[in-house]
N, C-alpha and C positions, 0 to 999 in steps of 0.2 A: 128218769124225767121227774118222778115225784120228789125224790131227794133234792134235785136241782131246784124245784119250785119251792119247797121248804126253806132251803138256804137263801134263796132270793127274797122271800118274805121277811125273814129275820134280818137280813142286811138291810133291806129297805127301811124297816122300823128303826134300826140304829141310826141310819142316815137322817131320817126325819127329826128324831130327837135332837141330833147335833144341829140341824137346820133351824129348829124352833128356838134352840138357845141362842143361836147367833142372831136370829131376827129380834129376840127380846133385847139383846144387848145393842143392837142398832137402834131400836126405838128410843132407849134411854139416851143415846148420844147422837140423835139425829141432828145434823147440822147442814147437810148437803141436800141437793134436789133429789127427787125419788130416783131418777135414772143413775145419778152418780152414787148415791147410797146403795142402790141395788148392785151396781158394779163392785162397789167395795165389799158388799156381803159375798158376792161370787168369789172374789179374790181371797177373802178370809176363809171361806169353805175350802177352796182349793189348797190354801196353806195348811189347814188343819189336817186334810187328808193327804198331804205331800203329793199332789198331783203335779207332774211336770209341764212345761209349756206345750209339748207336743200333744199330750192328753187333752189339755184344755182347748188348744187349736183344733184338735181332731174332732171335737163336738161341733159339727158344722151348723146345727140348729141354733146354738148359742150365738155364733157369729153373725147369723141373719136377724135373730129376734133379740138383740142386745138390749133393746129399749124396754122390753118387759122383764123385770127382775125375776119375777117368780118363775116364768117359762125357763129363763136361763138357769136358774138354780136347780129346778127340777131336772133339767137336762144334764147338768153336771152330775147331780145325784145318780142318774141312770148310767152315766159314763163311769163313775166310780164303782157302781155295783156290778155292772155288766162287763167291765173290763176283762176279766178272766174268760168270760164266755166269748167275747168277741175275739180274744187272742187264739181260741181254739177253733172258731168257726169264721174265720175272716172272709171267706168266699161268700158269705151270707150278707155281708154288710152292704148297706145302700147309703151312698153319700149323696146328699141333695145339692142343689145349685148354691153356691156360695159366692156372693159379691159384697165385699165390705170396703168401706173407705178407710184410708190410712188415719190412724188415730192421731190426735193432737193437731199441731199447727201444719203438719205435713199433708193434711187431708185437701189442701187447696179449696176447702169449701164444698167438696164433693158430698152429695147426699144420696143414699141408697134406700129405696122403698120397695118392699115386696108387695105385688098385687097379683095374687094367684101365681100362674106360671110366668109372670112377667116381672123382671127386676127393673124398676125405673130408676134411672140415673139423672139427677138434676144438680143444679148448683155449679160448682167449679170456679175457676178464676179466669177473669177476661182482662189482661193487662191493658190498662188505658182505654177500656171500652172498645178494644180493637177486634179483629177478626178471628184471633186464635183464643180457643177455649181449653183451658187445662183441667185435667182430672187426675186424682190420685187414689189408688185402690191398695188395700192391705192384701186382700185375696180376690182372685177373679176366676171362678169356675162355673161353667154353665152346662147343666145336663140337657140330654136330649128332651125335646119338648118344651124347654124353657127359653126365654128370650131376655138378653140384657139389652134394654132399650134406653138409649141416650135421648132423653125427653128434652124438647126445646120449650122452656117456659118464658123466654124472652124473644118472641119471633120478630120484634121490631129491630133486633140487632142482627147484622149480617155475620154469619160464621163460616169462615173459609176452612178452617183446620180444627179437628178435635184431637187434642194430643192427651194421651192417657198413659200412665204408668202403674205398675204393680210393684209394691215395695216390700211385701211380707217375706220374701225369700223362697217361696214356693212356686212351682211351675204352674201355668194357667192351663187348664184343661177345658177347652170349649167344644162341647159335643152338641150344643144347641144353636141359637142364633144370636147375632149381634145386629142391632138395628139402630140406624142413625137417620132414618128417613124424615124425621120431623125437622131435620136441618137440610134444607132443599138441595144444597150443592157442596156440603162440607166433605172434606177429606177426613179419614180416620187414621191416626198414628197410634198403634198399640205397642208398648214397650214393657217387657218383663225379662230382666237379665237372668232369671232363674230358669227360663225355658218356656216354650209355647207349644201346645198340642191342639190340633184340630181334629175332631173325631169324624167318623164316617158319615154322620148326618149333619154336620156342622154347615151352617150357611151364613152368608153376609148379605144384609140388606142395607146397602150404603149407596147414596146417590153419587158421591165423588169417588176418589181413589182410596186404596187401603194399603197401609204399610204395616207389616208385622215384623218386629225386630226384638232380638235379645241383646241390643246395645246397651251401654250403661248411660248414655246421654244422647240427646238430639241437639245439634248445632242449629242455631237459627240465624239467618241472615238474609238481608234483601238482595236483589239482583246485583246491586252495585257495591255490596259488601258492607253497607251501612245498617244501622239498627241491630247490631249482632246481639245475640243472646244464647242462652244454654238452658236446657231442660234436662235434669238429672233424675235418674231412677232412685237414687239414694236421697231420702226426704231430709236427711241431716246435712247433705252437702250444700255448698253455696249454689244459688241458681240465679238466673237473669232472665225472666220471662219477658218476651217482647211479641210484637205482632208480626214479626217477619216469618217468611216460609222456612221450612225444614231445609237446610243445605247439606247436612251430612249426619251419618250415623256414627257415634263414637264408642269404642270398645276400650275399656281400661284393664281388664283381666287378661292373663296370658293364655287362657283357654275358655273362651265364652261358651254359653250354652247353645244347644242345637234348637232347631225349629222342625217339627214333625207334624206332617199334613196327611191323614189317612182317610180312605173313603172307598166309594165304589163308582163305576162308570155312570151309574144312574143318578149320581149326586154331584152337583156343581158347587164350586166356591167361585162365585162370579161377581163381577161388578157391572155397572151400565156401560153401554157402548161409548167408546172413546176414553174410558178411564183406565186406571192401572192397578195392578197388584204387585206389591213388593214384599219379598221375603228376604230379610237381611239378618242372618243369624250366625252363631259360632259353630264350633265343630264338636263340642263335647256332648255326648248323649248323656241322658239323665233318667231317673225313675220318676214316674207320675202316678197319680191315682185317677182311675176311670170314675167320673162323677156318676155314671150310670149304674155301675156294679160295685164301686168301692174297692175293687181289687187294683193291685199295683202292676205296673207294666214298665218296660224300659224302651226307650227310643234308640233308633240308630244314630250313629255319629253324623254330624253335618246337618245341612238343610236337605230334608227328605220329603218327597212326595210320593206316596204309594197308593194306587188305585183311586186317585182322585182326579177329577176334571176341573182344573183351574182355567177360568173363562173370562177373558177381557176382550170382548168383540171390538175390533178396530183400534184397540188401545195398546197398553204395554203390560208385560209381565217381566219383573226384574228380580233375579234370584242370585244371592251372593252368600258365600260362607267364608268366615274368616277364623283364623286359629292364632291369632296374636293381638297385641294392643295396636291401635290405630283408628283411622277414620275412613268410612266409605262415603264418597259424595252421593247425594240423594239422586242427583240427575242421571248420571251414567255409570254409577257404581265403581268409578275409578278410585284408586287408593289416593288418599290425601294425607297431609301432614296432621299429626294429632297435636294435642296441646303442649307436647314436649318437643314438637318439630322432628318426630321420628316417624319414618315410614313403616307400613306393614312389613313384618318379617314373613309371614306365611298366610295363605288362604286355606280354607277347609274344603270339605267334600260337599258336592251336590249330587243328589241321587233322585232319579225319576224312575219309578219301579211299578211293576205289576199292572200294567195296562193303563198307567196314568196318561193324562192328556193335558199338556200345557198349550193353551190355545188362544191366539188373539185374532182369529179369523173373523172377517167382517167386511163391511163395505169398503173399508180403507186399509185392510190387511193387518195393521198394527206392527209391533215390535216385540221381540223377545230377547232379553239380555241376561246371560248367565256368566258369573265370575266365580272362580274358586281355585282350589288347588288340584281338584280331581273331580271329573264329571262321569257319572255312569248313567246311561239311559238303557234300561233293560225292559224289553217287551212293552214299550211305550212309545208315545207320539208327541212331538213338538211341532205345532203348526202356526204359521202366520200367513194365511191365505186371504186374498183380496178378491172381492166379487164385484167392486165397483171402484171408480176413481176416487182418490182421496179428496175430501172436501174440507172446508173450514166452517161449516155450519154450526148451529147452536149445539152445545154439548161436546164439541170436538176439541181436542187438545193435541193437535197434530204438529209435529216438527218436521219442516222440509228435509232435514238431514236424515230422517228415517228412510227416505226413498232409496232404494237399493241395498238396505241392510235390514232384511226382514228379521233374521235371527242371527245374533252374534254371541259366540261363545268364546271365552278366554279363560283358560286354566293353565296353572303352572306346571302340572304334572300330566296325568293321563286323561284323555277324553275317549270314553269308550261307548260306542253306539252298538248295541248287541241284541241278539235274540229277536229279531224281527222288528226291531225299533225303526221308526221313521222321523226324519227332520225335514220339514218341508216348507217351501213358500210357493204358492200357486197364485197366478194372476189371471182373472178370467171374468167374463160377463160385464164388459163394458169398461174395463180399466183403461185410462188414457195416459197415464204417466208411469214411468219406469218405477217399479217397486219390487218387493220380495228380495231374495237373495239370502244365502247362508254363508256365514264366515265363521270358521273355527280355527283358533290359535291354541296350541298346547305343546307340551314337550313330546308326547307320544299320542298319536291319533289312531284309534282302531275302529273300523266299520264293518260289522260282521252280521250276516243273516243269522248265525247261530243256530241252535238245535231246532228252534221253531220253523225256520225256513228249509233246513236240510231235511227235516221230516217229511216235508211235502214232496220231496224228490224220491223218497223211498217207496217200497211196496210194488206190487205187480202192476198197479196203474197210477204211476206218479202224475201229479197235477202240476201245472205251471206254477212256480212259486210266486207268492205275493211279493209286492215291492218291499224292500228292506234297505235302508240306507238314507242317502240325502239327495234331495230333489229340489229344483226350482223351475217350475213349468208355467207356460202361458197357454190358457185354454181357449176355447172358441169365443167368437164375438168380441175379441179385443180389438182395440183401435191400434195406436202406435206404440203402445206400452212395451217395454222390454223387461225381462226378469233380471234380477241382480246377479245371477250366477251362483257359483259354489266355489268357495276359497278354503283350502286346507293348508295350514302353515305350521310345521312342527319340526322336531329334530328327526323323528321317524314317523312314517305313515303306513298303515297296513289296511287294506281292504280285502276281505276274505269271506268264504262260505256263502256265496251268492249275495254278498253286499254290493250295493249299487251306488254310483254317483251320477246324477242325471239332471240335464237341463233340457227342456222341450218346448217348442212353440206349435200351436195349432191355430195361431192368429196371424196378424200383420206384424206383431212385435218380434224383436230378435230374441232367440233363446239366449240365455246367459252363458258366459264363458265358464270353463271349469279350470281352476288353478290348483295343482297339488304340488306343494313346494316343501322341500325338506333339506336340511343340512346333512342328515344321514341317509339311511336307506328308505326307498319307497318300495312296498311290497304289494303286489296284487295276486291274490291266489283264489281262483274261481270266483272272480269279480267282474263287474260290468262297470265301465266308465263310458258314458254316451252323451252326446248332445245332438238333437235332431229337430227337423222341421217336417211336420206331417200335414199333407193336404192344406197347405196355407201358402201365403207369400212371404212369411217370415224366414229369416236366415237362421240356419244352425249356428251354435256357438263354437268357439275355439276350445281346445283341450291343450293344457301344458302340464307336463310332468317334469319336474326339474330337481335335481339334487346338487348341492355344492361340494359335498365331501364324500357322499356315499354312492350307493349303486341303485339302479332301477331293476327290480326283479318282477317279471310278470309270468305267471304260470296259469294255464288253462283258463284264460281270461279274454275279455273282448273290450277293446277300446276303439270307439267309433264316433265320428261326426259325419252325419249324412242327411240328406233330404229324401223324402219319400212322397211323390205326388205333389211336390211343392215347386214354386217358381223361385224360391229363395236359394241362397248359396250355401254350400256345405262349409263348415268351419275348418280351420287349420288344426293339425296335430302336431305338437312339438314336444319331443323328449330330449332331455339334456342332462349330462352329468360333467362337471368341470374336471373331476379327477377319477370317477369311477367307471363302472361298466354297465351296460344295458343288456339284459337277457330276456328273450321271448321264448318260452319253452311250453311243452305239453299242450299243443294245439292252440296256443294264443293267437288271436287275430287283432291286428291293427288295421282298421278300415277306414278309408274316406271314400264317400260315394254320393253321386247326384242321381236320384231316379225321378227327376221332375222335367220341366220343360225348358227353362232358360237359366237355371242357376249354374253358378261357376263351381267347379270342384276345388276344394281346398288343398293346401299343400301339406305334405308330411316331411318334417325335418327331424333328424336325429343327429345329435352331437354327443360323442363320448370318447372314452378311451378304447373300449372294446365293444363290439355288438355281437351277440350270439343268438342265432335262431336255431332251434331243433325241435324234434317231436312234432313235425307238420305244422309248425307255426308260420305265421305269414304277415307280411306288410303289403297292404294293396290300396291302389287308387282307381276306382271305377268311375268313369265319366259317361253319363247318359246324355249329356246336353251339347249345345253348340258352342258356348264360350271356351276360350282357352283354359285348359286345366292347370292346376297347381301341380308342381313337380314333386317327386320323392327325392329328397337329397339327404344323403348319409355322409356325415364327415367324421373320421375316426383318427385318433392319434396312433392307433396300433392295429388291431386286427378286426376284420369282418369274417365270421363264420356262419355259414348257412348249410345245415346238415339235416339228415333224417327226413327228407321229403319237405322241408320248409322251402318258402319262396318269398321273393320280393317281386311285386307285380304292378304294372300299370296297364289299364285296359280302357279302350274306347268301345262302349256298347251302344252308342247312339250316333247322331250325325257329327259329333265332335271328335277332335284329335285326342289320342291317349296323352297322358302326362309323360314327361321324361323321367327316367331313373338315373340319378347321378351318385356315384360312389367314389369317395376319396378316403383312402387308408394306406397304411404301410404294407399290410399283407392282406390278401383276400383268398380265403378258402371256402370252396363250395364242394360239397362231398355228399355221398350216400343218398343220392336222389334230390339233393337240394338244387335251386335254380334261382336265376334272375330272369324275369319275363317281361316282355312288352307285347301287347296284343291289340288288334282291333277287330271288331265284329260289324263294322259299319263303314260308311263312306269316308269316315275320318281316318287319318293316317295313325298308325301305331307310334308310340313314343320312342325316343332314342334311349339306349342304354349306353351310359358313359362310365366307364370304370377306370380310375387312376389309382395305381399302386406305386409306392416308392421302392419296395423291395420285390414282391412277387405276387403273381396270381396262379392259383392252383385249383384245377378241377379234377375230381377223381371219384370213382365208383358211380357212374352214370349221373354225374352232375351236368348241369347245362346252363348256358346263357343263350336265350331264345327271344327273337322278335318275330312275331307271326301275325298274319292276316287271314282271318277266316270268313271275311266279308263276301257277300254275293256280288257287290257292285265294284267300286274302285278304291277301296281302302288299302293304301300301300302299307307294307310291313315297315316297321321302324328300322333304323340303323343300329349297329353295334360298334362301339369305339372303346378299344381296350389299350391303355398304356400300362404295361405290366411291370414297369420298373426294371429289375434285372432280368427276370425271366417269367415265362408263362409255360406251365405244364398242364397237359390233358392226358389223364390216364384212365384205363379200365372202363371204357364205354362212355366217356364224357364227351360234350359236343358244345360248339358254338355255332348256332344256326340262325338263319332268317328263312321264313317260310311264308309263301303266299298262295292261297287257294282261290282268290278272287279271279274272275275271268279277265278282268281289265287291269288289275293292279300289278305293280312292279315289285320285285324283290328288294329287300333291304340290303344295304352295304355293310361289310365287315372290314374294320380297320383295326389291325393289331400291331403294336410296336413294343419292342423290348431292347434294352441295352445289351444283354448277353445272348439268351438263346430262347427260342420257342421249340418245345418238344411235345410231340403227340405220340402216345403209345395206346393202340387200340381204340382211337378216338377220331372225332370228326369235326372239321370246319367246313360249313357248307352254306350256299344260298340256293334256295329252290323256289321256283315258280311254276305252279301247276295249271295256271290259267291258260287260255288259248292265245292271249295277246301280250301278256306282261313279259318283260325281259327279266332275265336272271340278275341278281344283285352281283356287285363286284366285291372282290376279296383283295385286301392289300396287307401284306405281312413284311415287317421290317425289323429283323433282329441281327445279331452277329452270326448266329448259328441257327439253322433250321434242321430239326431231326424229326423224320417221320418213320415210325415203326408200327407197321400193321395199321395204318391210319389213312384218312381220306381228306383231301382238300378239293372240294368240288363246287362249281357254279353251274347249275342246270335249270333249263327251261323246257316247257312243252311246246307252246306255239310261238312264243318270242325268241329273241336271240339269247343265246347262253351268256353268262356274265364274263367278266374279266378277272383273271387271277394274276396277281404280280407279286414276286418275291424279291426283295431287295436285301441281299445278305451276302457277306463274304464266303460263307460256307453253307451249302444245301446238301443234306445227306438224307436219302429216302431208301428204304429197303424194298425188296421185291413184293412185299405184301401191301404196300402203300400205293395210293392212287392220287394223281393230280389231274383234274379234267374240268373243262368248261364246255359243256354239250347242250344242244337243244334237239328235242325229238323231231320237231318239224321246222323249226327256224334255224337260222345260221348259227353255227357254233361260236362259243366265245373264244377268247385268247388266253394262253397261259405264258407268262413271262417270268423267267427266273434270271434275274440280273445278279449273277454271282461268278467271280472268277474261278471258284472252285465248286463244281456241281457234280454230284455223283448221281447219274441217271441210269447206271447200269442195272439197277434193280436190287442192289445190296449196299448196305452201309459197310465200308471197308473197315478191316480190323488191322491195327498197326502191327508191324513185324515185331517179334520178341527180341531180335538182334539188331544192332545198328548196322548200316551199310558201310562197306570198306571205303576208306577215304579216297582210294584211286578212282572209285565210281563217282563219288561226290565232287571231285575236283578235276576230273578229266576234261571237262569243257568249261573253261573259265568265263566263257562270254555267255553262257546260258542264262546266267542271272539277269543280264541286260536284255534278254529277248522280249520283244513287244514293248520296249521302252520302259519297263517296269524293273525295279531293282529289288532283289531279295537280299537278306542278311543271314550269314551263318555265324552262329555265336559259339565260342568255346570258352567254357568257364574252368578255371583251375589255376594252380600255382605256376605251371610251367609255360614256356613260350612255345611258338611253332618251329618245327624243324624246317630245314630248307626244302625238303620234298617229303612225300608220304613215306613212312618207315625209315627215314633218315635220322641221323644224330647230329646234334649241334653242341660243340664244345665251346665254352666261353668263360673267361675269367670273371665275369659278373653275371648275376641273375638279372632277369628283365623285370626288376620291380619298376613301378611306374615312375616315369621321369617327372611327372606332374603330380598335383595333389588331387586329380580327378579319379573317380572310380572306374572310368572306362578309357580304353585307347582305341583309336580307329586307324586302320591302315588299309586303304584300297578295298574299302567295304568290309574288312575283317575286324571283328570286334573282340577284344580280349578283356575279360573281366578280372579284376584283382580281388581276391579274398585274403585280406591281410589280417593277421591276428591282432587282437586288441593289444594296445599298449606298445606296439613295435614302432619305432621312429621311421619316418619316410626318408630313406637314404639309399645310396649305392654302396653295397657291401661286397668285399672280396668273398669268393667261393673256391672251394677245393676243385682241382681241375678233374677229378674223378666224377663230379656231379655233372648230370646231363639234364637237358630238357627234352621231353618227348610229347608227341600227340597220343593221347589215350583214348581208346574206343569206349 
């Protein structure tokens, strides 16, 4: 340290000798003002010492105290002497607040004065004495504890907008405060194309709105497009300053600079109620100098808020990031044509990180608008909550079009809400108008609870996870207000890891609808999508999941619209894919329920190519109230598969009737304990199960279709109707049943039809009434063939009459282990009708002989075919014709090729089919006399 001190003193003496010689030369040739001559001396010294511009600019003290020549020169001397020391101990550097006006004519008349920790900014340019005040700065950096104050020296002039630019080419680091409060209602526009950083303790004291931008210019225009102007960041570029409002932010570079806002939850960057904060920046990260420490740091790409609370109560927060040339409209951040009439090529990244909070909550809710190429919300919150109805009182700048769109996100690529993040709009405490709502449009949307939420589920005592996802709720004490709902629109959408999409009402307003729409796949994995009404008169919202080209895949998730303790209606649940499949797996539940007093149960409608339920998944409609329930309707182009204990169910649990279950598909497979169910536990009737298949219905391995009544009173079981297409098969313990346990209720009916056959193997079709008065349900079966193997078809009752069983089939086959009965324990038995010309009731299904019967037996009684007035047909196929008698020979000069062009010949009820080789002409041809025709067995 001693040697360093000696070298410093020697160097300082050398620099002072040079300084004195330059001052003597200046005194001899003094022609300018003291300030000008001092600046000239400063530049001369810098030239002698060969200091570059960055070294001169790096001496922040000179830039502040440029009026005092001696101070400036001494500071430069220190810079030259201590430069090597600073280079080796950069971390020790302290950079003060630096706010300087643009030199020369580009200053726009801006004056900067230092008054202790306050930097006072006065002057500026006011075109035509109008309401816009323009300022220009070369550098603008504010350290913690310092304030850059825009001071109003002309209070008689009304100022609406303060428009400022930074022209020096360095980023602005604002770690202290910006104050414009001496202008009672002015908005602040701050433009620096090199980049903008707000530090952890930065604050805004502005009565109006604030716009921070790294744009290259601000376009000015009146509402009608007149009085247009342009304010450029480049002081050498042409400009046209007018008194019009800012209409657009213009970007000229291909990769504009970013905006970086950092902070802590305890520190807010806020504006007054009803005002707005706009961050409109580029995508290119940059290196800046921390004015508190003098150290360098780098920003992330895009517009980033990390650990900061941006707060515009009841106002607007608008965030946009661009990555190319173009203009962004100031009002709604839409893309606009730039000066070359070219639209934006790309947008940049917007990041909300590390427990940041973007917040417009207040008496009128406010609006949040985000636009970019990509959005990442990580462990952070975006809120636009309303506590009172929107008003238009003093200080409010409310747009009626905001209602219903509390938060709107539009990004070209990915929108990721992750790691416990929340996007929410809540309406409560006296709101009278519909407000709130979340709308996200992107290429890919991901909503995930992430590690933060999954961690709450781990351990020996897991706790209920906090909400993570997107919600739009209505709280207590609201009037007729309704929430705006949640809308997600993307190519692909994924909700996972306890991520949630929710709308809820606890007041009189209707909960918002949930719309999840994709052109590709929609995936829910360990997710919750819900709309509800709790202890209120409000209705639950509808839920719609739709894909135009992809699939809907739902695993271990919960999708529900329901009421609980409310008089409102449950909403509808609709799932659809135009060309894809819907799968519900791993315990997924789709539930529509009313647990109130008078509300109506909503419908569940599913339209797809295929629908798969497995892993004990379910679709259910539970009705606790009196109105008519909405149905469950499933319409498929191809297959329905319900397996592994999964079920589709409608239930009446109150005085109301259960909903109907309607299925239309080509094939229906119910297997491995899967089931279709309709039930009632009340005086209301069970719903009808109506299944229509164009090909077949198959139940196997303890599968079932069941309509039941477990009510104590008079709730009848529902009916079962099955049109099975070609065939119905029940195997290995499967069943189609209606069951009634009520004392007075009747059993449901079963109606089964098939074109070809109905086959039961170790299975059951039954109606059963266990009450003392109810009659057994009826069974009607109508195929071409009925086959019963170890199976039962029964219609039973205890106190009432047994049901009726009727088969209408050309062929009825039942083995000895099968039973067909209609009995009552104490009442009259039912009836069994088998309307079949061929019925094997011997107790066995006959097996065909392995050899054909002799023709003598077949032909000995020629009139047997006409017995009973019915005619049978015996068909022989082959090349040869009939002999005169069985076993006889027929010689003929010609073969009996068909004498007509028909494929069949009929003679006295005998049909001879011709099998003619392809290509042979139809003709009568001579044959050798040794050839014969014979009847072959």
